[in-house]
Backbone atoms as SQL, in Angstrom:
CREATE TABLE atoms (id INTEGER PRIMARY KEY, chain TEXT, resi INTEGER, resn TEXT, atom TEXT, x REAL, y REAL, z REAL);
INSERT INTO atoms VALUES
  (1, 'A', 1, 'UNK', 'N', 0.838, -1.217, 0.033),
  (2, 'A', 1, 'UNK', 'CA', -0.170, 0.147, -0.096),
  (3, 'A', 1, 'UNK', 'C', 0.982, 1.274, 0.068),
  (4, 'A', 2, 'UNK', 'N', 2.035, 1.231, 0.562),
  (5, 'A', 2, 'UNK', 'CA', 2.737, 2.339, 0.696),
  (6, 'A', 2, 'UNK', 'C', 3.516, 2.611, -0.784),
  (7, 'A', 3, 'UNK', 'N', 3.589, 1.650, -1.446),
  (8, 'A', 3, 'UNK', 'CA', 4.254, 1.616, -2.963),
  (9, 'A', 3, 'UNK', 'C', 2.978, 2.593, -3.627),
  (10, 'A', 4, 'UNK', 'N', 1.903, 2.139, -3.669),
  (11, 'A', 4, 'UNK', 'CA', 0.965, 2.871, -4.215),
  (12, 'A', 4, 'UNK', 'C', 0.566, 4.467, -3.791),
  (13, 'A', 5, 'UNK', 'N', 0.695, 4.707, -2.609),
  (14, 'A', 5, 'UNK', 'CA', 0.694, 5.907, -1.911),
  (15, 'A', 5, 'UNK', 'C', 1.904, 6.829, -2.625),
  (16, 'A', 6, 'UNK', 'N', 2.964, 6.156, -2.507),
  (17, 'A', 6, 'UNK', 'CA', 4.280, 7.074, -2.899),
  (18, 'A', 6, 'UNK', 'C', 4.051, 7.367, -4.402),
  (19, 'A', 7, 'UNK', 'N', 3.638, 6.562, -5.230),
  (20, 'A', 7, 'UNK', 'CA', 3.443, 6.567, -6.766),
  (21, 'A', 7, 'UNK', 'C', 2.540, 7.737, -6.938),
  (22, 'A', 8, 'UNK', 'N', 1.389, 7.658, -6.199),
  (23, 'A', 8, 'UNK', 'CA', 0.354, 8.683, -6.262),
  (24, 'A', 8, 'UNK', 'C', 0.907, 10.021, -5.895),
  (25, 'A', 9, 'UNK', 'N', 1.711, 10.195, -4.841),
  (26, 'A', 9, 'UNK', 'CA', 2.213, 11.309, -4.202),
  (27, 'A', 9, 'UNK', 'C', 3.018, 11.985, -5.557),
  (28, 'A', 10, 'UNK', 'N', 3.904, 10.949, -6.081),
  (29, 'A', 10, 'UNK', 'CA', 4.736, 11.546, -7.180),
  (30, 'A', 10, 'UNK', 'C', 4.076, 12.179, -8.270),
  (31, 'A', 11, 'UNK', 'N', 2.917, 11.052, -8.699),
  (32, 'A', 11, 'UNK', 'CA', 1.906, 11.981, -9.913),
  (33, 'A', 11, 'UNK', 'C', 1.404, 13.417, -9.471),
  (34, 'A', 12, 'UNK', 'N', 1.025, 13.452, -8.197),
  (35, 'A', 12, 'UNK', 'CA', 0.420, 14.814, -7.769),
  (36, 'A', 12, 'UNK', 'C', 1.684, 15.698, -7.573),
  (37, 'A', 13, 'UNK', 'N', 2.728, 15.527, -7.172),
  (38, 'A', 13, 'UNK', 'CA', 3.801, 16.461, -7.254),
  (39, 'A', 13, 'UNK', 'C', 4.183, 17.046, -8.742),
  (40, 'A', 14, 'UNK', 'N', 4.104, 15.942, -9.530),
  (41, 'A', 14, 'UNK', 'CA', 4.470, 16.236, -10.962),
  (42, 'A', 14, 'UNK', 'C', 3.219, 17.200, -11.413),
  (43, 'A', 15, 'UNK', 'N', 2.160, 16.943, -11.315),
  (44, 'A', 15, 'UNK', 'CA', 0.989, 17.976, -11.753),
  (45, 'A', 15, 'UNK', 'C', 1.155, 19.257, -10.945),
  (46, 'A', 16, 'UNK', 'N', 1.763, 19.152, -9.973),
  (47, 'A', 16, 'UNK', 'CA', 1.575, 20.476, -9.094),
  (48, 'A', 16, 'UNK', 'C', 2.903, 21.462, -9.653),
  (49, 'A', 17, 'UNK', 'N', 3.840, 20.887, -9.988),
  (50, 'A', 17, 'UNK', 'CA', 5.206, 21.487, -10.515),
  (51, 'A', 17, 'UNK', 'C', 4.634, 21.910, -12.131),
  (52, 'A', 18, 'UNK', 'N', 4.156, 20.981, -12.734),
  (53, 'A', 18, 'UNK', 'CA', 3.660, 21.600, -14.022),
  (54, 'A', 18, 'UNK', 'C', 2.603, 22.766, -13.993),
  (55, 'A', 19, 'UNK', 'N', 1.773, 23.060, -13.228),
  (56, 'A', 19, 'UNK', 'CA', 1.010, 24.144, -12.921),
  (57, 'A', 19, 'UNK', 'C', 1.692, 25.163, -12.780),
  (58, 'A', 20, 'UNK', 'N', 2.405, 24.942, -11.535),
  (59, 'A', 20, 'UNK', 'CA', 3.435, 26.335, -11.119),
  (60, 'A', 20, 'UNK', 'C', 4.290, 26.847, -12.548),
  (61, 'A', 21, 'UNK', 'N', 4.784, 25.915, -12.919),
  (62, 'A', 21, 'UNK', 'CA', 5.431, 26.178, -14.192),
  (63, 'A', 21, 'UNK', 'C', 4.757, 26.883, -15.374),
  (64, 'A', 22, 'UNK', 'N', 3.668, 26.551, -15.683),
  (65, 'A', 22, 'UNK', 'CA', 2.570, 27.075, -16.539),
  (66, 'A', 22, 'UNK', 'C', 2.162, 28.531, -16.043),
  (67, 'A', 23, 'UNK', 'N', 2.114, 28.652, -14.739),
  (68, 'A', 23, 'UNK', 'CA', 1.516, 29.889, -14.055),
  (69, 'A', 23, 'UNK', 'C', 2.725, 30.814, -14.079),
  (70, 'A', 24, 'UNK', 'N', 3.970, 30.557, -13.862),
  (71, 'A', 24, 'UNK', 'CA', 5.180, 31.373, -14.195),
  (72, 'A', 24, 'UNK', 'C', 5.395, 31.892, -15.436),
  (73, 'A', 25, 'UNK', 'N', 5.061, 30.959, -16.539),
  (74, 'A', 25, 'UNK', 'CA', 5.142, 31.387, -17.906),
  (75, 'A', 25, 'UNK', 'C', 4.016, 32.266, -18.298),
  (76, 'A', 26, 'UNK', 'N', 2.821, 32.141, -17.900),
  (77, 'A', 26, 'UNK', 'CA', 1.894, 33.060, -17.996),
  (78, 'A', 26, 'UNK', 'C', 2.240, 34.556, -17.272),
  (79, 'A', 27, 'UNK', 'N', 2.582, 34.585, -16.148),
  (80, 'A', 27, 'UNK', 'CA', 2.810, 35.783, -15.654),
  (81, 'A', 27, 'UNK', 'C', 4.122, 36.281, -16.095),
  (82, 'A', 28, 'UNK', 'N', 5.112, 35.938, -16.517),
  (83, 'A', 28, 'UNK', 'CA', 6.015, 36.334, -17.290),
  (84, 'A', 28, 'UNK', 'C', 5.592, 37.044, -18.588),
  (85, 'A', 29, 'UNK', 'N', 5.066, 36.378, -19.260),
  (86, 'A', 29, 'UNK', 'CA', 4.508, 36.884, -20.563),
  (87, 'A', 29, 'UNK', 'C', 3.645, 38.249, -20.374),
  (88, 'A', 30, 'UNK', 'N', 3.076, 38.228, -19.270),
  (89, 'A', 30, 'UNK', 'CA', 2.256, 39.589, -18.829),
  (90, 'A', 30, 'UNK', 'C', 3.015, 40.587, -18.357),
  (91, 'A', 31, 'UNK', 'N', 3.954, 40.112, -17.769),
  (92, 'A', 31, 'UNK', 'CA', 4.985, 41.307, -17.188),
  (93, 'A', 31, 'UNK', 'C', 5.771, 41.834, -18.126),
  (94, 'A', 32, 'UNK', 'N', 6.388, 40.948, -19.279),
  (95, 'A', 32, 'UNK', 'CA', 7.020, 41.378, -20.150),
  (96, 'A', 32, 'UNK', 'C', 6.362, 42.428, -21.160),
  (97, 'A', 33, 'UNK', 'N', 5.054, 42.566, -20.960),
  (98, 'A', 33, 'UNK', 'CA', 4.353, 43.398, -21.900),
  (99, 'A', 33, 'UNK', 'C', 4.169, 44.812, -21.216),
  (100, 'A', 34, 'UNK', 'N', 4.716, 44.901, -19.846),
  (101, 'A', 34, 'UNK', 'CA', 4.632, 46.163, -19.178),
  (102, 'A', 34, 'UNK', 'C', 5.853, 46.890, -19.179),
  (103, 'A', 35, 'UNK', 'N', 5.684, 48.501, -19.049),
  (104, 'A', 35, 'UNK', 'CA', 6.760, 49.048, -19.302),
  (105, 'A', 35, 'UNK', 'C', 7.791, 49.271, -18.077),
  (106, 'A', 36, 'UNK', 'N', 9.044, 49.587, -18.477),
  (107, 'A', 36, 'UNK', 'CA', 10.217, 49.462, -17.518),
  (108, 'A', 36, 'UNK', 'C', 9.807, 50.156, -16.022),
  (109, 'A', 37, 'UNK', 'N', 9.260, 51.128, -16.125),
  (110, 'A', 37, 'UNK', 'CA', 8.807, 51.968, -15.173),
  (111, 'A', 37, 'UNK', 'C', 7.710, 51.103, -14.151),
  (112, 'A', 38, 'UNK', 'N', 6.874, 50.498, -15.059),
  (113, 'A', 38, 'UNK', 'CA', 5.831, 49.603, -14.184),
  (114, 'A', 38, 'UNK', 'C', 6.526, 48.642, -13.314),
  (115, 'A', 39, 'UNK', 'N', 7.544, 48.104, -14.191),
  (116, 'A', 39, 'UNK', 'CA', 8.197, 46.726, -13.680),
  (117, 'A', 39, 'UNK', 'C', 9.002, 47.293, -12.168),
  (118, 'A', 40, 'UNK', 'N', 9.672, 48.456, -12.634),
  (119, 'A', 40, 'UNK', 'CA', 10.629, 48.944, -11.340),
  (120, 'A', 40, 'UNK', 'C', 9.623, 49.389, -10.264),
  (121, 'A', 41, 'UNK', 'N', 8.390, 49.867, -10.380),
  (122, 'A', 41, 'UNK', 'CA', 7.686, 50.187, -9.506),
  (123, 'A', 41, 'UNK', 'C', 7.153, 48.958, -8.626),
  (124, 'A', 42, 'UNK', 'N', 7.034, 47.648, -9.077),
  (125, 'A', 42, 'UNK', 'CA', 6.465, 46.631, -8.539),
  (126, 'A', 42, 'UNK', 'C', 7.671, 45.769, -8.024),
  (127, 'A', 43, 'UNK', 'N', 8.838, 46.221, -8.557),
  (128, 'A', 43, 'UNK', 'CA', 10.061, 45.489, -8.044),
  (129, 'A', 43, 'UNK', 'C', 10.686, 44.310, -8.802),
  (130, 'A', 44, 'UNK', 'N', 10.305, 44.381, -9.998),
  (131, 'A', 44, 'UNK', 'CA', 10.644, 43.423, -10.920),
  (132, 'A', 44, 'UNK', 'C', 11.648, 43.682, -11.680),
  (133, 'A', 45, 'UNK', 'N', 12.557, 42.884, -12.259),
  (134, 'A', 45, 'UNK', 'CA', 13.799, 43.238, -12.913),
  (135, 'A', 45, 'UNK', 'C', 13.532, 42.857, -14.412),
  (136, 'A', 46, 'UNK', 'N', 13.690, 43.778, -15.260),
  (137, 'A', 46, 'UNK', 'CA', 13.527, 43.485, -16.866),
  (138, 'A', 46, 'UNK', 'C', 14.538, 42.501, -17.399),
  (139, 'A', 47, 'UNK', 'N', 15.564, 42.381, -16.909),
  (140, 'A', 47, 'UNK', 'CA', 17.092, 41.480, -17.146),
  (141, 'A', 47, 'UNK', 'C', 16.493, 39.998, -16.608),
  (142, 'A', 48, 'UNK', 'N', 16.046, 40.055, -15.477),
  (143, 'A', 48, 'UNK', 'CA', 15.721, 38.608, -15.113),
  (144, 'A', 48, 'UNK', 'C', 14.472, 37.900, -15.800),
  (145, 'A', 49, 'UNK', 'N', 13.455, 38.881, -16.139),
  (146, 'A', 49, 'UNK', 'CA', 12.414, 38.452, -16.925),
  (147, 'A', 49, 'UNK', 'C', 12.831, 37.900, -18.097),
  (148, 'A', 50, 'UNK', 'N', 13.777, 38.530, -18.820),
  (149, 'A', 50, 'UNK', 'CA', 14.448, 38.006, -20.053),
  (150, 'A', 50, 'UNK', 'C', 15.167, 36.808, -19.859),
  (151, 'A', 51, 'UNK', 'N', 15.722, 36.440, -18.893),
  (152, 'A', 51, 'UNK', 'CA', 16.229, 35.211, -18.484),
  (153, 'A', 51, 'UNK', 'C', 15.356, 34.042, -18.563),
  (154, 'A', 52, 'UNK', 'N', 14.090, 34.153, -18.466),
  (155, 'A', 52, 'UNK', 'CA', 13.074, 33.086, -18.614),
  (156, 'A', 52, 'UNK', 'C', 12.408, 32.676, -17.284),
  (157, 'A', 53, 'UNK', 'N', 11.638, 31.650, -17.245),
  (158, 'A', 53, 'UNK', 'CA', 10.984, 31.227, -16.106),
  (159, 'A', 53, 'UNK', 'C', 11.634, 30.746, -14.959),
  (160, 'A', 54, 'UNK', 'N', 13.279, 30.326, -15.512),
  (161, 'A', 54, 'UNK', 'CA', 13.971, 29.667, -14.559),
  (162, 'A', 54, 'UNK', 'C', 14.685, 30.778, -13.581),
  (163, 'A', 55, 'UNK', 'N', 14.645, 31.888, -13.830),
  (164, 'A', 55, 'UNK', 'CA', 15.232, 33.024, -13.137),
  (165, 'A', 55, 'UNK', 'C', 14.105, 33.422, -12.243),
  (166, 'A', 56, 'UNK', 'N', 13.033, 32.734, -12.049),
  (167, 'A', 56, 'UNK', 'CA', 12.031, 33.324, -10.763),
  (168, 'A', 56, 'UNK', 'C', 12.635, 33.493, -9.487),
  (169, 'A', 57, 'UNK', 'N', 12.314, 34.340, -8.766),
  (170, 'A', 57, 'UNK', 'CA', 11.028, 35.277, -8.908),
  (171, 'A', 57, 'UNK', 'C', 11.255, 36.466, -9.571),
  (172, 'A', 58, 'UNK', 'N', 12.357, 36.681, -10.435),
  (173, 'A', 58, 'UNK', 'CA', 12.498, 37.986, -11.089),
  (174, 'A', 58, 'UNK', 'C', 12.399, 39.355, -10.425),
  (175, 'A', 59, 'UNK', 'N', 12.766, 39.189, -9.020),
  (176, 'A', 59, 'UNK', 'CA', 12.816, 40.580, -8.323),
  (177, 'A', 59, 'UNK', 'C', 14.147, 41.235, -8.395),
  (178, 'A', 60, 'UNK', 'N', 14.103, 42.431, -8.573),
  (179, 'A', 60, 'UNK', 'CA', 15.211, 43.367, -8.443),
  (180, 'A', 60, 'UNK', 'C', 15.911, 43.464, -7.252),
  (181, 'A', 61, 'UNK', 'N', 17.082, 43.630, -7.096),
  (182, 'A', 61, 'UNK', 'CA', 17.705, 43.747, -6.032),
  (183, 'A', 61, 'UNK', 'C', 17.151, 45.085, -5.187),
  (184, 'A', 62, 'UNK', 'N', 17.009, 44.598, -3.913),
  (185, 'A', 62, 'UNK', 'CA', 16.327, 45.877, -3.190),
  (186, 'A', 62, 'UNK', 'C', 17.476, 46.655, -2.242),
  (187, 'A', 63, 'UNK', 'N', 17.542, 47.961, -2.470),
  (188, 'A', 63, 'UNK', 'CA', 18.632, 48.522, -1.616),
  (189, 'A', 63, 'UNK', 'C', 17.960, 48.669, -0.238),
  (190, 'A', 64, 'UNK', 'N', 19.045, 48.915, 0.785),
  (191, 'A', 64, 'UNK', 'CA', 18.643, 48.754, 2.140),
  (192, 'A', 64, 'UNK', 'C', 18.038, 50.140, 2.147),
  (193, 'A', 65, 'UNK', 'N', 17.300, 50.589, 3.322),
  (194, 'A', 65, 'UNK', 'CA', 16.292, 51.677, 3.556),
  (195, 'A', 65, 'UNK', 'C', 17.175, 53.010, 3.800),
  (196, 'A', 66, 'UNK', 'N', 18.497, 52.623, 4.223),
  (197, 'A', 66, 'UNK', 'CA', 19.633, 53.956, 4.342),
  (198, 'A', 66, 'UNK', 'C', 19.898, 54.275, 3.140),
  (199, 'A', 67, 'UNK', 'N', 19.831, 53.635, 1.963),
  (200, 'A', 67, 'UNK', 'CA', 20.445, 54.106, 1.031),
  (201, 'A', 67, 'UNK', 'C', 19.195, 54.681, 0.005),
  (202, 'A', 68, 'UNK', 'N', 17.914, 54.846, 0.381),
  (203, 'A', 68, 'UNK', 'CA', 17.016, 55.482, -0.335),
  (204, 'A', 68, 'UNK', 'C', 16.688, 56.694, 0.320),
  (205, 'A', 69, 'UNK', 'N', 15.881, 57.857, -0.614),
  (206, 'A', 69, 'UNK', 'CA', 15.601, 59.117, -0.012),
  (207, 'A', 69, 'UNK', 'C', 14.223, 59.353, -0.350),
  (208, 'A', 70, 'UNK', 'N', 13.505, 59.932, 0.067),
  (209, 'A', 70, 'UNK', 'CA', 12.085, 60.083, -0.120),
  (210, 'A', 70, 'UNK', 'C', 11.863, 60.994, -1.528),
  (211, 'A', 71, 'UNK', 'N', 10.814, 60.658, -2.347),
  (212, 'A', 71, 'UNK', 'CA', 10.767, 61.446, -3.541),
  (213, 'A', 71, 'UNK', 'C', 9.857, 62.604, -3.399),
  (214, 'A', 72, 'UNK', 'N', 9.501, 63.339, -4.316),
  (215, 'A', 72, 'UNK', 'CA', 8.677, 64.475, -4.170),
  (216, 'A', 72, 'UNK', 'C', 7.367, 64.050, -3.494),
  (217, 'A', 73, 'UNK', 'N', 7.011, 62.967, -4.015),
  (218, 'A', 73, 'UNK', 'CA', 5.766, 62.458, -3.663),
  (219, 'A', 73, 'UNK', 'C', 5.744, 61.494, -2.558),
  (220, 'A', 74, 'UNK', 'N', 6.781, 61.565, -1.824),
  (221, 'A', 74, 'UNK', 'CA', 7.280, 60.869, -0.430),
  (222, 'A', 74, 'UNK', 'C', 7.165, 59.555, -0.583),
  (223, 'A', 75, 'UNK', 'N', 7.603, 59.304, -1.863),
  (224, 'A', 75, 'UNK', 'CA', 7.843, 57.659, -2.366),
  (225, 'A', 75, 'UNK', 'C', 9.420, 57.725, -2.167),
  (226, 'A', 76, 'UNK', 'N', 9.983, 56.337, -1.529),
  (227, 'A', 76, 'UNK', 'CA', 11.277, 56.299, -1.355),
  (228, 'A', 76, 'UNK', 'C', 11.992, 55.881, -2.794),
  (229, 'A', 77, 'UNK', 'N', 13.128, 56.776, -3.118),
  (230, 'A', 77, 'UNK', 'CA', 13.781, 56.380, -4.323),
  (231, 'A', 77, 'UNK', 'C', 15.259, 55.807, -3.839),
  (232, 'A', 78, 'UNK', 'N', 15.725, 55.137, -4.840),
  (233, 'A', 78, 'UNK', 'CA', 17.380, 54.549, -4.607),
  (234, 'A', 78, 'UNK', 'C', 18.121, 55.988, -4.567),
  (235, 'A', 79, 'UNK', 'N', 18.945, 56.195, -3.586),
  (236, 'A', 79, 'UNK', 'CA', 20.042, 57.294, -3.487),
  (237, 'A', 79, 'UNK', 'C', 20.648, 57.569, -4.894),
  (238, 'A', 80, 'UNK', 'N', 20.825, 56.433, -5.898),
  (239, 'A', 80, 'UNK', 'CA', 21.615, 57.083, -6.830),
  (240, 'A', 80, 'UNK', 'C', 20.559, 57.818, -7.902),
  (241, 'A', 81, 'UNK', 'N', 19.435, 57.677, -7.732),
  (242, 'A', 81, 'UNK', 'CA', 18.249, 58.415, -8.428),
  (243, 'A', 81, 'UNK', 'C', 17.807, 59.657, -8.114),
  (244, 'A', 82, 'UNK', 'N', 18.551, 60.512, -7.082),
  (245, 'A', 82, 'UNK', 'CA', 17.889, 61.643, -6.318),
  (246, 'A', 82, 'UNK', 'C', 18.528, 62.642, -6.935),
  (247, 'A', 83, 'UNK', 'N', 19.298, 62.670, -7.759),
  (248, 'A', 83, 'UNK', 'CA', 19.952, 63.590, -8.277),
  (249, 'A', 83, 'UNK', 'C', 21.114, 64.397, -7.388),
  (250, 'A', 84, 'UNK', 'N', 21.347, 63.599, -6.457),
  (251, 'A', 84, 'UNK', 'CA', 22.619, 63.934, -5.581),
  (252, 'A', 84, 'UNK', 'C', 24.070, 64.331, -6.708),
  (253, 'A', 85, 'UNK', 'N', 24.158, 63.494, -7.129),
  (254, 'A', 85, 'UNK', 'CA', 25.350, 63.446, -7.913),
  (255, 'A', 85, 'UNK', 'C', 25.461, 64.781, -8.902),
  (256, 'A', 86, 'UNK', 'N', 24.297, 65.282, -9.229),
  (257, 'A', 86, 'UNK', 'CA', 24.228, 66.436, -10.198),
  (258, 'A', 86, 'UNK', 'C', 24.490, 67.630, -9.301),
  (259, 'A', 87, 'UNK', 'N', 24.008, 67.619, -8.205),
  (260, 'A', 87, 'UNK', 'CA', 24.376, 68.968, -7.060),
  (261, 'A', 87, 'UNK', 'C', 25.850, 68.891, -6.659),
  (262, 'A', 88, 'UNK', 'N', 26.494, 67.695, -6.661),
  (263, 'A', 88, 'UNK', 'CA', 27.898, 67.670, -6.430),
  (264, 'A', 88, 'UNK', 'C', 28.665, 68.367, -7.482),
  (265, 'A', 89, 'UNK', 'N', 28.417, 67.861, -8.788),
  (266, 'A', 89, 'UNK', 'CA', 28.961, 68.456, -10.144),
  (267, 'A', 89, 'UNK', 'C', 28.869, 69.901, -10.121),
  (268, 'A', 90, 'UNK', 'N', 27.948, 70.570, -9.703),
  (269, 'A', 90, 'UNK', 'CA', 27.799, 71.939, -9.954),
  (270, 'A', 90, 'UNK', 'C', 28.411, 72.751, -9.138);
């Protein structure tokens, strides 16, 4: 009886994995249709999306809070996008 259960468990696991792969392909296809700005706002990396489903979860590296500064509309932006380097050059 244990062989039957383990066979059924393996079949079930294969079905679950196949559905997860299909969902990732579908999600990736949708995300690739979005603009870079939308992807950035949601924390996804275009480069990782281009690598395919194996690069799941496609999340962009997150900067520590200490390296982020508030935007004009009180959203945190990475320190390298605040224009601080422009002020130093002037």
